[in-house]
VOMAR-768681 format. One record per residue: residue number from 1; x, y, z of N, C-alpha, C in turn; residue in one letter. Coordinates in steps of 0.05 Angstrom, whole numbers, plus 32768, in hexadecimal, padded with zeros to 4 digits. Each point is the difference from the previous one (the first is absolute). Layout:
BEGIN
+------+------+------+------+------+------+------+------+------+------+------+
! resi !   nx !   ny !   nz !  cax !  cay !  caz !   cx !   cy !   cz ! resn !
+------+------+------+------+------+------+------+------+------+------+------+
!  NUM !    X !    Y !    Z !    X !    Y !    Z !    X !    Y !    Z !    A !
...
+------+------+------+------+------+------+------+------+------+------+------+
This chain:
BEGIN
+------+------+------+------+------+------+------+------+------+------+------+
! resi !   nx !   ny !   nz !  cax !  cay !  caz !   cx !   cy !   cz ! resn !
+------+------+------+------+------+------+------+------+------+------+------+
!    1 ! 8049 ! 7F43 ! 7E75 ! 7FEB ! 800A ! 8011 ! 8004 ! 7FF4 ! 801C !    X !
!    2 ! 7FFE ! 8011 ! 8014 ! 8002 ! 7FF7 ! 801C ! 7FE5 ! 7FFA ! 800C !    X !
!    3 ! 7FFE ! 7FEB ! 800E ! 7FE8 ! 7FF8 ! 800E ! 8006 ! 8003 ! 801E !    X !
!    4 ! 7FEE ! 800D ! 800F ! 8004 ! 8005 ! 801C ! 7FED ! 7FF0 ! 8011 !    X !
!    5 ! 800A ! 7FF5 ! 8017 ! 7FEE ! 7FF3 ! 8013 ! 8009 ! 8006 ! 801C !    X !
!    6 ! 7FEF ! 7FFB ! 8013 ! 8005 ! 8005 ! 801C ! 7FF6 ! 7FE8 ! 8010 !    X !
!    7 ! 8012 ! 7FF5 ! 8011 ! 7FF8 ! 7FEA ! 8011 ! 8011 ! 8000 ! 8019 !    X !
!    8 ! 7FF2 ! 8000 ! 8017 ! 800E ! 7FFF ! 801A ! 8015 ! 8016 ! 8004 !    X !
!    9 ! 7FFA ! 8018 ! 7FF6 ! 8012 ! 8016 ! 8003 ! 8017 ! 8001 ! 7FEC !    X !
!   10 ! 8001 ! 7FED ! 7FEE ! 8015 ! 7FFF ! 7FEC ! 7FF4 ! 800A ! 7FE6 !    X !
!   11 ! 800D ! 8014 ! 7FF5 ! 7FF8 ! 800A ! 7FE5 ! 8011 ! 7FF2 ! 7FEB !    X !
!   12 ! 7FF3 ! 7FF6 ! 7FEB ! 800E ! 7FF1 ! 7FEB ! 7FF9 ! 800B ! 7FE5 !    X !
!   13 ! 8014 ! 8003 ! 7FEF ! 7FFD ! 8007 ! 7FE4 ! 800D ! 7FEB ! 7FEF !    X !
!   14 ! 7FF3 ! 7FF8 ! 7FEB ! 800B ! 7FEB ! 7FEE ! 7FFF ! 800A ! 7FE3 !    X !
!   15 ! 8013 ! 7FF7 ! 7FF1 ! 8001 ! 8004 ! 7FE3 ! 800F ! 7FE9 ! 7FF4 !    X !
!   16 ! 8003 ! 8000 ! 7FE6 ! 800F ! 7FEB ! 7FF3 ! 801E ! 8000 ! 8008 !    X !
!   17 ! 8009 ! 8017 ! 800B ! 801C ! 8003 ! 8008 ! 8005 ! 7FF6 ! 801D !    X !
!   18 ! 7FEB ! 7FFC ! 8010 ! 8005 ! 7FF7 ! 801B ! 7FEA ! 8008 ! 8013 !    X !
!   19 ! 8006 ! 7FFE ! 8019 ! 7FED ! 8006 ! 8016 ! 800E ! 8010 ! 8015 !    X !
!   20 ! 7FF4 ! 8016 ! 8009 ! 800A ! 8011 ! 8015 ! 7FEC ! 7FFF ! 8017 !    X !
!   21 ! 800A ! 7FF9 ! 8018 ! 7FF0 ! 8000 ! 8018 ! 800C ! 8014 ! 8014 !    X !
!   22 ! 7FEE ! 800F ! 800E ! 8009 ! 8012 ! 8014 ! 7FEF ! 7FFD ! 8019 !    X !
!   23 ! 800E ! 8002 ! 8017 ! 7FF2 ! 8000 ! 8019 ! 8010 ! 800F ! 8015 !    X !
!   24 ! 7FF2 ! 8009 ! 8014 ! 800D ! 8010 ! 8015 ! 7FFC ! 7FF1 ! 801B !    X !
!   25 ! 8013 ! 7FF0 ! 8009 ! 7FFD ! 7FF1 ! 8019 ! 8001 ! 8011 ! 8019 !    X !
!   26 ! 8009 ! 8019 ! 7FFD ! 8000 ! 8014 ! 8016 ! 7FFC ! 801B ! 7FF2 !    X !
!   27 ! 7FF7 ! 8013 ! 8010 ! 7FFA ! 801B ! 7FF4 ! 8018 ! 800B ! 7FF1 !    X !
!   28 ! 8019 ! 7FFB ! 800A ! 8018 ! 800C ! 7FF4 ! 800F ! 7FED ! 7FEE !    X !
!   29 ! 7FF5 ! 7FE8 ! 7FF9 ! 800E ! 7FEC ! 7FF0 ! 7FEF ! 7FFA ! 7FE7 !    X !
!   30 ! 800E ! 7FFF ! 7FEA ! 7FF4 ! 7FF8 ! 7FE6 ! 8010 ! 7FE9 ! 7FF4 !    X !
!   31 ! 7FF2 ! 7FEB ! 7FF9 ! 800D ! 7FE9 ! 7FF3 ! 7FF5 ! 7FFE ! 7FE4 !    X !
!   32 ! 8011 ! 7FFE ! 7FEC ! 7FF8 ! 7FFE ! 7FE4 ! 800D ! 7FE7 ! 7FF4 !    X !
!   33 ! 7FF0 ! 7FEE ! 7FF5 ! 800A ! 7FE8 ! 7FF4 ! 7FF9 ! 7FFF ! 7FE3 !    X !
!   34 ! 8014 ! 7FFD ! 7FEF ! 7FFC ! 7FFD ! 7FE3 ! 800A ! 7FE5 ! 7FF8 !    X !
!   35 ! 7FEF ! 7FF3 ! 7FF0 ! 8008 ! 7FE6 ! 7FF4 ! 7FF9 ! 8001 ! 7FE2 !    X !
!   36 ! 8014 ! 7FFA ! 7FF0 ! 7FFA ! 7FFF ! 7FE3 ! 8018 ! 8007 ! 7FEF !    X !
!   37 ! 7FFC ! 7FFF ! 7FE6 ! 8016 ! 8005 ! 7FEE ! 8009 ! 801D ! 7FFD !    X !
!   38 ! 7FEE ! 8013 ! 8004 ! 8007 ! 801C ! 7FFA ! 7FF1 ! 8014 ! 8011 !    X !
!   39 ! 800F ! 800E ! 8011 ! 7FF5 ! 8016 ! 8010 ! 8002 ! 8019 ! 7FEE !    X !
!   40 ! 7FE9 ! 800B ! 7FF8 ! 8000 ! 8016 ! 7FEE ! 7FF5 ! 801A ! 800D !    X !
!   41 ! 7FFE ! 8015 ! 7FF0 ! 7FF8 ! 801A ! 800B ! 7FE3 ! 8000 ! 800A !    X !
!   42 ! 7FEF ! 7FEE ! 7FF6 ! 7FE5 ! 7FFE ! 800B ! 8001 ! 7FF8 ! 801E !    X !
!   43 ! 8012 ! 7FED ! 8006 ! 8003 ! 7FF7 ! 801C ! 800F ! 8015 ! 8010 !    X !
!   44 ! 8014 ! 800E ! 7FF5 ! 800F ! 8014 ! 800F ! 7FEE ! 8017 ! 8008 !    X !
!   45 ! 7FED ! 8008 ! 7FEF ! 7FED ! 8015 ! 8007 ! 7FEF ! 7FF8 ! 8018 !    X !
!   46 ! 7FF8 ! 7FE7 ! 8002 ! 7FF1 ! 7FF6 ! 8017 ! 8011 ! 8002 ! 8019 !    X !
!   47 ! 8019 ! 7FF9 ! 7FFE ! 8013 ! 8001 ! 8017 ! 8003 ! 801D ! 8009 !    X !
!   48 ! 8003 ! 8013 ! 7FEE ! 8003 ! 801C ! 8007 ! 7FE8 ! 8009 ! 800F !    X !
!   49 ! 7FE8 ! 7FFA ! 7FF7 ! 7FE7 ! 8007 ! 800E ! 7FFF ! 7FF4 ! 801C !    X !
!   50 ! 8007 ! 7FE6 ! 8002 ! 8000 ! 7FF3 ! 801A ! 8013 ! 800C ! 8014 !    X !
!   51 ! 8018 ! 8006 ! 7FF7 ! 8014 ! 800D ! 8012 ! 7FF7 ! 801C ! 8008 !    X !
!   52 ! 7FF6 ! 800F ! 7FED ! 7FF6 ! 801B ! 8007 ! 7FEA ! 7FFE ! 8015 !    X !
!   53 ! 7FEE ! 7FEC ! 7FFD ! 7FEB ! 7FFC ! 8014 ! 800C ! 7FF9 ! 801C !    X !
!   54 ! 8014 ! 7FEF ! 8000 ! 800D ! 7FF8 ! 8019 ! 800C ! 8019 ! 800E !    X !
!   55 ! 800F ! 800F ! 7FF0 ! 800D ! 8019 ! 800A ! 7FEB ! 8013 ! 800B !    X !
!   56 ! 7FEA ! 8004 ! 7FF1 ! 7FEC ! 8014 ! 8008 ! 7FF2 ! 7FF9 ! 801A !    X !
!   57 ! 7FFE ! 7FE6 ! 8007 ! 7FF1 ! 7FF9 ! 8018 ! 8013 ! 7FFB ! 8018 !    X !
!   58 ! 8019 ! 8007 ! 7FFD ! 8014 ! 7FFC ! 8015 ! 800F ! 801A ! 8006 !    X !
!   59 ! 8003 ! 8006 ! 8019 ! 8011 ! 8017 ! 8008 ! 801D ! 7FF7 ! 8003 !    X !
!   60 ! 8003 ! 7FE7 ! 8009 ! 801B ! 7FF5 ! 8004 ! 800A ! 7FF4 ! 7FE6 !    X !
!   61 ! 8019 ! 7FF7 ! 8001 ! 800C ! 7FF3 ! 7FE9 ! 7FF3 ! 7FE5 ! 7FFC !    X !
!   62 ! 8003 ! 7FF6 ! 7FE7 ! 7FF3 ! 7FE7 ! 7FF8 ! 8015 ! 7FEB ! 7FF7 !    X !
!   63 ! 7FF7 ! 7FE8 ! 7FFF ! 8010 ! 7FE9 ! 7FF7 ! 7FF3 ! 7FF4 ! 7FE7 !    X !
!   64 ! 800F ! 7FFC ! 7FEB ! 7FF5 ! 7FF5 ! 7FE7 ! 8011 ! 7FE8 ! 7FF9 !    X !
!   65 ! 7FF1 ! 7FEA ! 7FFA ! 800C ! 7FE7 ! 7FF9 ! 7FF6 ! 7FF7 ! 7FE4 !    X !
!   66 ! 8012 ! 7FFC ! 7FED ! 7FF9 ! 7FF6 ! 7FE6 ! 8008 ! 7FE3 ! 7FFE !    X !
!   67 ! 7FED ! 7FEE ! 7FFC ! 8006 ! 7FE4 ! 7FFB ! 8001 ! 7FFC ! 7FE2 !    X !
!   68 ! 8018 ! 8000 ! 7FF6 ! 8004 ! 7FFD ! 7FE3 ! 800E ! 7FE6 ! 7FFA !    X !
!   69 ! 7FFE ! 7FEC ! 8012 ! 800D ! 7FE7 ! 7FFB ! 7FF7 ! 7FF2 ! 7FE6 !    X !
!   70 ! 7FE7 ! 8003 ! 7FF9 ! 7FF6 ! 7FF3 ! 7FE8 ! 7FFC ! 8014 ! 7FE9 !    X !
!   71 ! 800F ! 8016 ! 8000 ! 7FFF ! 8013 ! 7FEA ! 8017 ! 7FF9 ! 7FED !    X !
!   72 ! 7FFA ! 7FFD ! 7FE7 ! 8015 ! 7FF9 ! 7FEC ! 800F ! 8019 ! 7FF7 !    X !
!   73 ! 7FF1 ! 8014 ! 7FF8 ! 800B ! 8019 ! 7FF5 ! 7FEE ! 8018 ! 8008 !    X !
!   74 ! 800C ! 8018 ! 7FFE ! 7FEF ! 8017 ! 8001 ! 800A ! 8015 ! 7FEC !    X !
!   75 ! 7FED ! 8010 ! 7FF6 ! 8006 ! 8012 ! 7FEA ! 8010 ! 8018 ! 800B !    X !
!   76 ! 800E ! 800D ! 7FED ! 800F ! 8018 ! 8007 ! 7FED ! 8015 ! 800B !    X !
!   77 ! 7FE9 ! 8003 ! 7FF3 ! 7FED ! 8014 ! 800A ! 7FF7 ! 7FFB ! 801C !    X !
!   78 ! 7FFB ! 7FE7 ! 8007 ! 7FF7 ! 7FF9 ! 801B ! 8017 ! 8005 ! 8014 !    X !
!   79 ! 8018 ! 7FF8 ! 7FF8 ! 8017 ! 8004 ! 8012 ! 8005 ! 801E ! 8005 !    X !
!   80 ! 7FFE ! 8010 ! 7FEB ! 8003 ! 801D ! 8003 ! 7FEA ! 800C ! 8012 !    X !
!   81 ! 7FE8 ! 7FF8 ! 7FFB ! 7FE9 ! 800A ! 8010 ! 8004 ! 7FF9 ! 801E !    X !
!   82 ! 8008 ! 7FE7 ! 8006 ! 8003 ! 7FF8 ! 801C ! 8018 ! 800E ! 800D !    X !
!   83 ! 8016 ! 8004 ! 7FF0 ! 8017 ! 800E ! 800B ! 7FF9 ! 801D ! 8006 !    X !
!   84 ! 7FF2 ! 800D ! 7FEE ! 7FF7 ! 801C ! 8005 ! 7FEE ! 8001 ! 8019 !    X !
!   85 ! 7FEE ! 7FEC ! 8003 ! 7FEF ! 7FFF ! 8018 ! 8012 ! 7FFE ! 8019 !    X !
!   86 ! 8013 ! 7FEE ! 7FFF ! 8012 ! 7FFD ! 8017 ! 800F ! 8019 ! 8007 !    X !
!   87 ! 8009 ! 800F ! 7FEC ! 800E ! 8019 ! 8006 ! 7FED ! 8014 ! 800C !    X !
!   88 ! 7FE7 ! 8001 ! 7FF7 ! 7FEC ! 8013 ! 800A ! 7FF8 ! 7FFA ! 801D !    X !
!   89 ! 7FFE ! 7FE6 ! 8007 ! 7FF6 ! 7FF9 ! 801A ! 8016 ! 7FF8 ! 8014 !    X !
!   90 ! 8019 ! 8001 ! 7FF7 ! 8016 ! 7FF7 ! 8011 ! 8000 ! 800C ! 801C !    X !
!   91 ! 7FFA ! 8019 ! 8004 ! 7FFF ! 800B ! 801C ! 7FEB ! 7FF3 ! 8012 !    X !
!   92 ! 7FED ! 7FF3 ! 7FF4 ! 7FEA ! 7FF3 ! 800F ! 8004 ! 7FE2 ! 8004 !    X !
!   93 ! 8016 ! 7FF5 ! 7FF4 ! 8005 ! 7FE3 ! 8002 ! 8010 ! 7FF9 ! 8018 !    X !
!   94 ! 7FF7 ! 7FED ! 8010 ! 8010 ! 7FF4 ! 8015 ! 8010 ! 7FE9 ! 7FF3 !    X !
!   95 ! 7FF4 ! 7FF1 ! 7FEE ! 800F ! 7FEB ! 7FF2 ! 7FF3 ! 7FFA ! 7FE5 !    X !
!   96 ! 8011 ! 7FF7 ! 7FEE ! 7FF7 ! 7FF7 ! 7FE6 ! 800F ! 7FE6 ! 7FFA !    X !
!   97 ! 7FF0 ! 7FEA ! 7FFD ! 800C ! 7FE6 ! 7FFD ! 7FF4 ! 7FF1 ! 7FE8 !    X !
!   98 ! 8011 ! 7FF0 ! 7FF3 ! 7FF7 ! 7FF1 ! 7FE9 ! 800A ! 7FE3 ! 8001 !    X !
!   99 ! 7FEE ! 7FED ! 7FFC ! 8007 ! 7FE4 ! 7FFD ! 8005 ! 7FFB ! 7FE3 !    X !
!  100 ! 8017 ! 7FF6 ! 7FF9 ! 8009 ! 7FFC ! 7FE4 ! 8001 ! 7FE3 ! 7FF9 !    X !
!  101 ! 7FF8 ! 7FF9 ! 7FE8 ! 8003 ! 7FE5 ! 7FF6 ! 800F ! 7FFF ! 7FE6 !    X !
!  102 ! 8000 ! 8016 ! 7FF1 ! 800C ! 8001 ! 7FE5 ! 8019 ! 8011 ! 8001 !    X !
!  103 ! 8015 ! 7FF6 ! 7FF2 ! 8019 ! 8010 ! 7FFF ! 7FFC ! 801A ! 7FF0 !    X !
!  104 ! 7FEE ! 8000 ! 7FED ! 7FFB ! 8019 ! 7FF1 ! 7FF1 ! 8014 ! 8011 !    X !
!  105 ! 7FED ! 7FF7 ! 8010 ! 7FF2 ! 8012 ! 8012 ! 8014 ! 800A ! 8016 !    X !
!  106 ! 8011 ! 7FEE ! 8009 ! 8014 ! 8008 ! 8014 ! 8012 ! 8017 ! 7FF6 !    X !
!  107 ! 8008 ! 7FFE ! 7FE7 ! 8011 ! 8014 ! 7FF4 ! 7FF1 ! 801B ! 7FFF !    X !
!  108 ! 7FE7 ! 8000 ! 7FF8 ! 7FF1 ! 8019 ! 8000 ! 7FFC ! 800C ! 801B !    X !
!  109 ! 7FFA ! 7FEF ! 8014 ! 7FFC ! 800A ! 801B ! 801A ! 800A ! 800C !    X !
!  110 ! 8016 ! 7FF4 ! 7FF9 ! 801A ! 800A ! 8009 ! 8005 ! 801C ! 7FF5 !    X !
!  111 ! 7FFA ! 8004 ! 7FE6 ! 8004 ! 801A ! 7FF4 ! 7FEE ! 8015 ! 800D !    X !
!  112 ! 7FE7 ! 7FF8 ! 8005 ! 7FED ! 8013 ! 800D ! 800A ! 8006 ! 801C !    X !
!  113 ! 800B ! 7FEC ! 800E ! 800A ! 8004 ! 801B ! 8017 ! 8013 ! 8001 !    X !
!  114 ! 8010 ! 8001 ! 7FEC ! 8016 ! 8013 ! 7FFF ! 7FF4 ! 801D ! 7FFF !    X !
!  115 ! 7FEC ! 8003 ! 7FEF ! 7FF3 ! 801A ! 7FFD ! 7FF1 ! 8008 ! 801A !    X !
!  116 ! 7FF4 ! 7FEC ! 800D ! 7FEF ! 8006 ! 8017 ! 8010 ! 8000 ! 801B !    X !
!  117 ! 8018 ! 7FF7 ! 7FFF ! 8010 ! 7FFF ! 8019 ! 7FFC ! 7FE7 ! 800F !    X !
!  118 ! 7FF7 ! 7FEB ! 7FF3 ! 7FFE ! 7FE6 ! 800E ! 7FE4 ! 7FF4 ! 8000 !    X !
!  119 ! 7FFF ! 7FE7 ! 7FF7 ! 7FE8 ! 7FF0 ! 8002 ! 800A ! 7FE5 ! 800C !    X !
!  120 ! 7FF2 ! 7FF7 ! 8014 ! 8007 ! 7FE6 ! 800C ! 7FF5 ! 7FEA ! 7FEE !    X !
!  121 ! 8013 ! 7FEF ! 7FF6 ! 7FF8 ! 7FEA ! 7FEF ! 8002 ! 7FE6 ! 800E !    X !
!  122 ! 7FEC ! 7FEF ! 7FFC ! 7FFF ! 7FE5 ! 800B ! 8000 ! 7FEC ! 7FE9 !    X !
!  123 ! 800D ! 7FE9 ! 8005 ! 7FFE ! 7FEA ! 7FED ! 7FF3 ! 7FE8 ! 800D !    X !
!  124 ! 7FFB ! 8001 ! 801A ! 7FF3 ! 7FEA ! 800F ! 7FE5 ! 800A ! 800A !    X !
!  125 ! 7FEB ! 7FF1 ! 7FF9 ! 7FE5 ! 8007 ! 8008 ! 7FFD ! 8002 ! 801E !    X !
!  126 ! 800B ! 7FED ! 800F ! 7FFD ! 7FFF ! 801D ! 800B ! 801A ! 800D !    X !
!  127 ! 8017 ! 800A ! 7FF7 ! 800B ! 8019 ! 800A ! 7FEE ! 8018 ! 7FF9 !    X !
!  128 ! 7FF6 ! 8000 ! 7FE8 ! 7FEE ! 8015 ! 7FF7 ! 7FE7 ! 8001 ! 8011 !    X !
!  129 ! 7FF4 ! 7FE9 ! 8004 ! 7FE7 ! 7FFF ! 8010 ! 8005 ! 8007 ! 801D !    X !
!  130 ! 8018 ! 7FF9 ! 800A ! 8007 ! 8008 ! 801C ! 8002 ! 801E ! 8001 !    X !
!  131 ! 800C ! 800D ! 7FEC ! 8002 ! 801D ! 8000 ! 7FE5 ! 800D ! 7FFF !    X !
!  132 ! 7FED ! 7FF5 ! 7FF0 ! 7FE5 ! 800B ! 7FFF ! 7FF4 ! 7FFE ! 801C !    X !
!  133 ! 8002 ! 7FE9 ! 800D ! 7FF5 ! 7FFC ! 801B ! 800C ! 8015 ! 8014 !    X !
!  134 ! 801A ! 8004 ! 7FFE ! 800D ! 8013 ! 8013 ! 7FF6 ! 801C ! 7FFB !    X !
!  135 ! 7FFC ! 8007 ! 7FE7 ! 7FF5 ! 801B ! 7FFA ! 7FE4 ! 8003 ! 800A !    X !
!  136 ! 7FEF ! 7FEB ! 7FFD ! 7FE5 ! 8001 ! 8009 ! 7FFF ! 8003 ! 801E !    X !
!  137 ! 8011 ! 7FF2 ! 800E ! 8000 ! 8000 ! 801D ! 800D ! 801A ! 800C !    X !
!  138 ! 800D ! 800F ! 7FEF ! 800C ! 8019 ! 800A ! 7FEC ! 8017 ! 7FFF !    X !
!  139 ! 8005 ! 8015 ! 800F ! 7FF0 ! 8018 ! 7FFD ! 8008 ! 800D ! 7FE6 !    X !
!  140 ! 7FED ! 800D ! 7FF3 ! 8006 ! 800C ! 7FE6 ! 8019 ! 8012 ! 8001 !    X !
!  141 ! 8011 ! 7FFB ! 7FEC ! 8018 ! 8010 ! 7FFE ! 8017 ! 7FF7 ! 8012 !    X !
!  142 ! 7FFD ! 7FEB ! 800F ! 8016 ! 7FF8 ! 8012 ! 800E ! 7FE6 ! 7FF8 !    X !
!  143 ! 7FF6 ! 7FF2 ! 7FEB ! 800C ! 7FE7 ! 7FF7 ! 801C ! 8006 ! 7FF5 !    X !
!  144 ! 8014 ! 7FF3 ! 800A ! 801B ! 8002 ! 7FF6 ! 8009 ! 7FE5 ! 7FF6 !    X !
!  145 ! 8003 ! 7FFE ! 7FE6 ! 8007 ! 7FE6 ! 7FF5 ! 801D ! 7FF8 ! 8008 !    X !
!  146 ! 8003 ! 7FE7 ! 8006 ! 801B ! 7FF5 ! 8005 ! 800F ! 7FFC ! 7FE6 !    X !
!  147 ! 801A ! 8001 ! 8000 ! 800F ! 7FF9 ! 7FE8 ! 7FF8 ! 7FE4 ! 7FF7 !    X !
!  148 ! 8001 ! 7FFB ! 7FE6 ! 7FF9 ! 7FE5 ! 7FF5 ! 8010 ! 7FEB ! 800E !    X !
!  149 ! 7FF3 ! 7FE9 ! 8006 ! 800E ! 7FE9 ! 800C ! 8001 ! 8001 ! 801E !    X !
!  150 ! 7FF6 ! 8014 ! 800D ! 8000 ! 8002 ! 801D ! 7FE5 ! 7FFB ! 800C !    X !
+------+------+------+------+------+------+------+------+------+------+------+
Protein backbone atom coordinates (compact mmCIF):
# COMPACT_ATOMS: atom_id res chain seq x y z
CA UNK A 1 0.00 0.00 0.00
CA UNK A 2 1.33 3.42 -0.97
CA UNK A 3 1.07 6.36 1.39
CA UNK A 4 1.17 9.85 -0.17
CA UNK A 5 2.28 13.12 1.37
CA UNK A 6 3.02 16.66 0.20
CA UNK A 7 5.54 19.04 1.75
CA UNK A 8 7.19 22.15 0.29
CA UNK A 9 6.14 21.27 -3.26
CA UNK A 10 7.56 17.73 -3.05
CA UNK A 11 5.14 14.88 -3.51
CA UNK A 12 6.16 11.69 -1.69
CA UNK A 13 4.86 8.13 -1.86
CA UNK A 14 6.10 5.41 0.49
CA UNK A 15 5.59 1.68 0.75
CA UNK A 16 7.51 -1.26 2.17
CA UNK A 17 9.42 -1.32 -1.15
CA UNK A 18 10.75 2.24 -0.90
CA UNK A 19 10.04 5.92 -1.25
CA UNK A 20 9.39 7.98 -4.38
CA UNK A 21 9.71 11.76 -4.29
CA UNK A 22 8.88 14.11 -7.16
CA UNK A 23 9.30 17.82 -7.57
CA UNK A 24 9.42 20.33 -10.37
CA UNK A 25 12.13 22.97 -9.78
CA UNK A 26 11.11 24.70 -13.03
CA UNK A 27 7.98 24.50 -15.15
CA UNK A 28 9.76 22.30 -17.73
CA UNK A 29 11.85 20.16 -15.31
CA UNK A 30 10.79 17.12 -13.31
CA UNK A 31 13.04 15.40 -10.77
CA UNK A 32 12.11 11.97 -9.45
CA UNK A 33 14.05 10.34 -6.60
CA UNK A 34 13.53 6.73 -5.59
CA UNK A 35 15.20 5.12 -2.60
CA UNK A 36 14.61 1.56 -1.59
CA UNK A 37 14.92 -2.11 -2.37
CA UNK A 38 12.36 -2.42 -5.19
CA UNK A 39 10.82 0.03 -7.67
CA UNK A 40 7.61 -1.72 -8.72
CA UNK A 41 4.63 -1.04 -10.99
CA UNK A 42 2.81 0.92 -8.26
CA UNK A 43 5.64 3.47 -8.38
CA UNK A 44 5.94 3.39 -12.19
CA UNK A 45 2.25 4.27 -12.55
CA UNK A 46 2.86 7.36 -10.39
CA UNK A 47 5.78 8.33 -12.63
CA UNK A 48 3.66 7.92 -15.77
CA UNK A 49 1.01 10.25 -14.31
CA UNK A 50 3.63 12.82 -13.25
CA UNK A 51 5.31 12.85 -16.67
CA UNK A 52 1.95 13.12 -18.44
CA UNK A 53 1.12 16.12 -16.20
CA UNK A 54 4.47 17.75 -17.01
CA UNK A 55 3.97 17.25 -20.75
CA UNK A 56 0.38 18.56 -20.65
CA UNK A 57 1.36 21.84 -18.94
CA UNK A 58 4.25 22.59 -21.31
CA UNK A 59 4.28 23.60 -24.94
CA UNK A 60 8.04 23.29 -25.17
CA UNK A 61 10.19 20.22 -24.61
CA UNK A 62 10.83 19.04 -21.07
CA UNK A 63 13.75 17.72 -19.03
CA UNK A 64 13.32 14.67 -16.79
CA UNK A 65 15.83 13.57 -14.16
CA UNK A 66 15.60 10.22 -12.35
CA UNK A 67 17.68 9.96 -9.18
CA UNK A 68 18.00 6.21 -8.85
CA UNK A 69 21.27 6.19 -6.94
CA UNK A 70 19.64 4.44 -3.97
CA UNK A 71 17.44 2.06 -6.01
CA UNK A 72 18.46 -1.58 -5.59
CA UNK A 73 16.21 -3.19 -8.23
CA UNK A 74 13.19 -2.53 -10.36
CA UNK A 75 10.64 -4.97 -11.68
CA UNK A 76 10.27 -5.98 -15.31
CA UNK A 77 6.74 -4.53 -15.32
CA UNK A 78 8.02 -1.17 -14.06
CA UNK A 79 10.89 -1.11 -16.57
CA UNK A 80 8.51 -1.96 -19.43
CA UNK A 81 6.00 0.70 -18.37
CA UNK A 82 8.70 3.40 -18.12
CA UNK A 83 10.25 2.41 -21.47
CA UNK A 84 6.82 2.55 -23.13
CA UNK A 85 6.30 5.98 -21.57
CA UNK A 86 9.67 7.13 -22.90
CA UNK A 87 8.80 5.98 -26.41
CA UNK A 88 5.44 7.76 -26.25
CA UNK A 89 6.81 11.10 -25.01
CA UNK A 90 10.19 11.06 -26.81
CA UNK A 91 9.24 13.87 -29.23
CA UNK A 92 8.55 16.11 -26.21
CA UNK A 93 11.80 15.36 -24.34
CA UNK A 94 14.70 17.78 -24.36
CA UNK A 95 16.66 15.45 -22.06
CA UNK A 96 16.27 12.27 -20.05
CA UNK A 97 18.90 11.65 -17.38
CA UNK A 98 19.38 9.00 -14.70
CA UNK A 99 21.70 8.89 -11.68
CA UNK A 100 22.75 5.25 -11.20
CA UNK A 101 24.06 3.54 -8.09
CA UNK A 102 23.40 -0.16 -8.79
CA UNK A 103 24.98 -2.20 -11.58
CA UNK A 104 21.70 -4.08 -12.05
CA UNK A 105 19.78 -0.83 -12.47
CA UNK A 106 22.49 0.43 -14.83
CA UNK A 107 22.07 -2.66 -17.01
CA UNK A 108 18.30 -2.10 -17.25
CA UNK A 109 18.69 1.61 -18.02
CA UNK A 110 21.27 0.79 -20.70
CA UNK A 111 18.83 -1.61 -22.36
CA UNK A 112 16.02 0.97 -22.18
CA UNK A 113 18.41 3.57 -23.62
CA UNK A 114 19.02 1.40 -26.65
CA UNK A 115 15.29 1.23 -27.28
CA UNK A 116 14.76 4.95 -26.60
CA UNK A 117 17.76 6.21 -28.52
CA UNK A 118 19.77 7.35 -25.53
CA UNK A 119 19.51 8.13 -21.86
CA UNK A 120 22.19 10.21 -20.19
CA UNK A 121 23.50 8.21 -17.23
CA UNK A 122 25.39 9.67 -14.30
CA UNK A 123 27.35 7.86 -11.60
CA UNK A 124 28.43 11.00 -9.73
CA UNK A 125 25.84 12.97 -7.76
CA UNK A 126 27.63 16.32 -8.23
CA UNK A 127 27.48 16.01 -12.03
CA UNK A 128 23.82 14.94 -11.89
CA UNK A 129 22.87 17.89 -9.68
CA UNK A 130 24.81 20.26 -11.95
CA UNK A 131 22.82 18.97 -14.92
CA UNK A 132 19.55 19.55 -13.03
CA UNK A 133 20.64 23.14 -12.25
CA UNK A 134 21.58 23.77 -15.88
CA UNK A 135 18.20 22.50 -17.06
CA UNK A 136 16.39 24.65 -14.49
CA UNK A 137 18.33 27.74 -15.59
CA UNK A 138 17.63 27.11 -19.28
CA UNK A 139 14.49 28.14 -21.11
CA UNK A 140 12.19 25.16 -21.55
CA UNK A 141 13.35 22.86 -24.30
CA UNK A 142 16.76 24.50 -24.72
CA UNK A 143 18.91 22.53 -22.24
CA UNK A 144 21.59 20.59 -24.10
CA UNK A 145 23.39 18.12 -21.88
CA UNK A 146 27.15 17.96 -22.19
CA UNK A 147 28.77 14.57 -22.75
CA UNK A 148 29.58 12.85 -19.43
CA UNK A 149 32.77 14.08 -17.81
CA UNK A 150 32.74 17.56 -19.38
